[in-house]
TIZA-398348 format. One line per 10 residues: their letters; for each residue x, y, z of C-alpha. Coordinates in nm, 2 decimals. Layout:
BEGIN
A	X/Y/Z ~ ...
//
This chain:
BEGIN
MKTYLQEMLN	5.69/-1.13/2.11 ~ 5.86/-1.20/2.45 ~ 5.79/-0.84/2.55 ~ 5.43/-0.87/2.44 ~ 5.38/-1.19/2.64 ~ 5.53/-1.02/2.95 ~ 5.29/-0.73/2.90 ~ 5.00/-0.98/2.89 ~ 5.12/-1.14/3.22 ~ 5.14/-0.79/3.38
RKDLLYYLVR	4.78/-0.73/3.28 ~ 4.64/-1.04/3.43 ~ 4.44/-0.82/3.67 ~ 4.26/-0.68/3.36 ~ 4.19/-1.03/3.24 ~ 4.03/-1.11/3.57 ~ 3.83/-0.79/3.56 ~ 3.70/-0.86/3.20 ~ 3.60/-1.22/3.29 ~ 3.42/-1.11/3.61
SGLKAEHRNS	3.24/-0.81/3.44 ~ 3.14/-1.03/3.15 ~ 2.98/-1.28/3.38 ~ 2.80/-1.01/3.57 ~ 2.68/-0.83/3.26 ~ 2.54/-1.14/3.09 ~ 2.22/-1.16/3.29 ~ 2.24/-0.83/3.48 ~ 1.90/-0.70/3.39 ~ 1.71/-1.03/3.40
YLGYLWWLLD	1.47/-1.12/3.68 ~ 1.61/-1.47/3.73 ~ 1.97/-1.36/3.70 ~ 2.23/-1.63/3.71 ~ 1.96/-1.90/3.72 ~ 1.95/-1.85/3.34 ~ 2.28/-2.03/3.32 ~ 2.09/-2.35/3.40 ~ 1.75/-2.26/3.24 ~ 1.89/-2.16/2.91
PLLNVMVFYF	2.04/-2.50/2.81 ~ 1.74/-2.68/2.96 ~ 1.49/-2.47/2.76 ~ 1.70/-2.52/2.44 ~ 1.67/-2.90/2.49 ~ 1.29/-2.87/2.53 ~ 1.25/-2.67/2.22 ~ 1.46/-2.90/2.00 ~ 1.30/-3.21/2.15 ~ 0.96/-3.08/2.06
LVVIILNRGD	1.08/-3.00/1.71 ~ 1.27/-3.33/1.64 ~ 1.05/-3.58/1.83 ~ 0.70/-3.44/1.83 ~ 0.69/-3.25/1.50 ~ 0.94/-3.44/1.28 ~ 0.88/-3.78/1.45 ~ 1.26/-3.84/1.46 ~ 1.49/-3.90/1.75 ~ 1.48/-4.28/1.77
TENFPLFLVI	1.83/-4.28/1.93 ~ 1.84/-4.45/2.27 ~ 1.82/-4.19/2.55 ~ 1.76/-3.92/2.28 ~ 1.70/-3.63/2.53 ~ 2.05/-3.70/2.68 ~ 2.19/-3.72/2.33 ~ 2.03/-3.39/2.26 ~ 2.13/-3.21/2.58 ~ 2.50/-3.30/2.53
GLIVWRCISS	2.51/-3.18/2.17 ~ 2.32/-2.85/2.24 ~ 2.52/-2.75/2.55 ~ 2.85/-2.81/2.38 ~ 2.72/-2.62/2.07 ~ 2.59/-2.34/2.29 ~ 2.94/-2.29/2.43 ~ 3.10/-2.30/2.09 ~ 2.86/-2.06/1.92 ~ 2.84/-1.81/2.21
TLSSSSKSIM	3.22/-1.80/2.24 ~ 3.27/-1.73/1.87 ~ 3.00/-1.47/1.87 ~ 3.12/-1.28/2.18 ~ 3.49/-1.31/2.09 ~ 3.44/-1.17/1.75 ~ 3.32/-0.84/1.89 ~ 3.53/-0.84/2.20 ~ 3.78/-0.57/2.09 ~ 3.50/-0.36/1.94
QYSSIVSQVY	3.30/-0.38/2.26 ~ 3.58/-0.21/2.45 ~ 3.69/0.02/2.16 ~ 3.66/0.34/2.38 ~ 3.92/0.19/2.62 ~ 4.14/0.04/2.36 ~ 4.18/0.37/2.17 ~ 4.28/0.56/2.48 ~ 4.50/0.33/2.68 ~ 4.76/0.08/2.56
LPKSLFPIAF	4.65/-0.27/2.64 ~ 4.74/-0.60/2.48 ~ 4.44/-0.64/2.25 ~ 4.46/-1.02/2.25 ~ 4.35/-1.02/2.62 ~ 3.99/-0.93/2.51 ~ 3.92/-1.25/2.30 ~ 4.10/-1.45/2.58 ~ 3.87/-1.30/2.84 ~ 3.55/-1.37/2.65
TLTQLFNFAF	3.66/-1.73/2.58 ~ 3.72/-1.78/2.95 ~ 3.38/-1.62/3.04 ~ 3.20/-1.87/2.81 ~ 3.40/-2.16/2.96 ~ 3.27/-2.06/3.30 ~ 2.91/-2.07/3.16 ~ 2.99/-2.41/3.01 ~ 3.06/-2.54/3.35 ~ 2.70/-2.47/3.45
GFVVIAAFLA	2.59/-2.67/3.14 ~ 2.76/-2.97/3.29 ~ 2.52/-2.94/3.58 ~ 2.23/-2.99/3.34 ~ 2.41/-3.28/3.17 ~ 2.47/-3.45/3.51 ~ 2.10/-3.41/3.59 ~ 2.01/-3.58/3.26 ~ 2.26/-3.86/3.32 ~ 2.10/-3.92/3.66
VFRVMPGWEA	1.75/-3.92/3.52 ~ 1.83/-4.17/3.24 ~ 2.05/-4.38/3.48 ~ 2.36/-4.35/3.25 ~ 2.68/-4.38/3.45 ~ 3.00/-4.27/3.26 ~ 3.28/-4.51/3.28 ~ 3.65/-4.46/3.35 ~ 3.67/-4.28/3.01 ~ 3.54/-3.97/3.20
VFLPVLVVVQ	3.90/-3.91/3.31 ~ 3.96/-3.77/2.96 ~ 3.70/-3.50/3.00 ~ 3.95/-3.24/3.11 ~ 4.16/-3.32/2.81 ~ 3.85/-3.26/2.59 ~ 3.78/-2.93/2.76 ~ 4.13/-2.81/2.70 ~ 4.11/-2.91/2.33 ~ 3.78/-2.73/2.29
TTFLLAIGMI	3.90/-2.42/2.47 ~ 4.22/-2.41/2.26 ~ 4.02/-2.44/1.94 ~ 3.77/-2.16/2.04 ~ 4.05/-1.93/2.16 ~ 4.23/-1.97/1.82 ~ 3.92/-1.89/1.62 ~ 3.82/-1.61/1.86 ~ 4.15/-1.44/1.83 ~ 4.13/-1.44/1.45
LAYVTVFVRD	3.77/-1.32/1.45 ~ 3.84/-1.04/1.70 ~ 4.12/-0.90/1.49 ~ 3.94/-0.93/1.16 ~ 3.62/-0.78/1.29 ~ 3.80/-0.46/1.37 ~ 3.86/-0.41/0.99 ~ 3.56/-0.59/0.85 ~ 3.26/-0.49/1.06 ~ 3.02/-0.70/0.85
LENVLQYVTR	3.19/-1.02/0.97 ~ 2.97/-1.01/1.28 ~ 2.66/-1.05/1.06 ~ 2.82/-1.31/0.83 ~ 2.92/-1.51/1.13 ~ 2.56/-1.57/1.22 ~ 2.50/-1.76/0.90 ~ 2.84/-1.95/0.92 ~ 2.76/-2.08/1.26 ~ 2.41/-2.18/1.15
VFFYASPIIW	2.57/-2.39/0.87 ~ 2.80/-2.56/1.12 ~ 2.50/-2.63/1.35 ~ 2.31/-2.82/1.08 ~ 2.63/-2.98/0.94 ~ 2.73/-3.12/1.28 ~ 2.56/-3.41/1.46 ~ 2.40/-3.19/1.73 ~ 2.04/-3.28/1.68 ~ 2.10/-3.58/1.45
EGGRLPPEYS	2.34/-3.88/1.44 ~ 2.65/-3.85/1.24 ~ 2.59/-4.16/1.03 ~ 2.27/-4.03/0.88 ~ 2.43/-3.82/0.61 ~ 2.45/-3.96/0.25 ~ 2.80/-4.10/0.18 ~ 2.89/-3.82/-0.05 ~ 2.84/-3.57/0.24 ~ 3.02/-3.78/0.51
WAVTYNPVAV	3.32/-3.54/0.49 ~ 3.10/-3.28/0.66 ~ 3.13/-3.48/0.98 ~ 3.47/-3.64/0.93 ~ 3.66/-3.31/0.88 ~ 3.43/-3.10/1.09 ~ 3.61/-3.00/1.42 ~ 3.27/-2.92/1.58 ~ 3.15/-3.27/1.50 ~ 3.46/-3.43/1.64
IVTAYRDILM	3.43/-3.24/1.97 ~ 3.06/-3.30/2.01 ~ 3.09/-3.67/1.93 ~ 3.38/-3.70/2.18 ~ 3.17/-3.58/2.46 ~ 2.89/-3.83/2.37 ~ 3.15/-4.11/2.34 ~ 3.28/-4.04/2.69 ~ 2.95/-3.95/2.87 ~ 2.69/-4.17/2.70
YGNLPNFLGL	2.86/-4.47/2.54 ~ 3.16/-4.54/2.75 ~ 3.39/-4.52/2.45 ~ 3.73/-4.36/2.40 ~ 3.71/-4.04/2.19 ~ 3.87/-3.99/1.85 ~ 4.22/-3.90/1.99 ~ 4.37/-3.85/1.65 ~ 4.10/-3.60/1.55 ~ 4.13/-3.42/1.88
LIIFAISAAA	4.51/-3.41/1.85 ~ 4.49/-3.26/1.50 ~ 4.24/-2.99/1.63 ~ 4.47/-2.91/1.93 ~ 4.79/-2.89/1.72 ~ 4.64/-2.66/1.45 ~ 4.47/-2.45/1.72 ~ 4.78/-2.41/1.93 ~ 4.98/-2.32/1.62 ~ 4.72/-2.06/1.53
IIFMVRYYSN	4.73/-1.91/1.88 ~ 5.11/-1.87/1.87 ~ 5.08/-1.71/1.52 ~ 4.80/-1.47/1.63 ~ 4.99/-1.36/1.95 ~ 5.29/-1.28/1.73 ~ 5.06/-1.11/1.48 ~ 4.89/-0.90/1.75 ~ 5.22/-0.80/1.89 ~ 5.34/-0.67/1.55
NEYKIIKSL	5.02/-0.52/1.42 ~ 4.82/-0.38/1.72 ~ 4.89/-0.02/1.59 ~ 4.66/-0.10/1.30 ~ 4.38/-0.17/1.54 ~ 4.41/0.17/1.70 ~ 4.41/0.34/1.35 ~ 4.10/0.15/1.25 ~ 3.91/0.23/1.57
//
């Protein structure tokens, strides 16, 4: 494993290239280009605001558009990271099969790419905070901690999905439905307390719900996040990353054979 980690460090230029090319490719052929990094989350909010407030006559939460934009931008980062990471190795299969590279670099690169996009989402959140005159308190100092927990969680899941997708190609299709379930089972467009008591576990033990709620606690309500829940997510995710790096180092030859 030590040799494998050293090889990853030696290939940091490849990691930089993958992140940079991923950012360029995302909106390469669109007319508005990188402006979509700001427009996409904004249009998402408008669509769900119309659905929840205008059609369903819901959304009686104070500053509901701000509540909605935080949930949707965090969810967009989570779902897009999992989707892109799951097919990261397959996307570069022609390179992987010809040149030896640490395969774990690919899900890492795609996770970092979406993290960069997430930074643009914070611009939209900041605009909504200004419009609704909500000023985060000193609790905002924990935002970097929350981003680290979220990134660790996504990297762990992304490394697992990237490896499994090489052998189970249908996983990419199944993942669409799994992420959809997590979207509706998480307080992204609704408040966590609205579930019947028998379904409250869907929020309590849902890492997506813990992360989304933590952002709202810090940015909207001036509350401290659920540190215990975040610590559990971080510890399990960090352990999963260590395990997957070791697993990649011992089983990368299987990826070559499958490709």
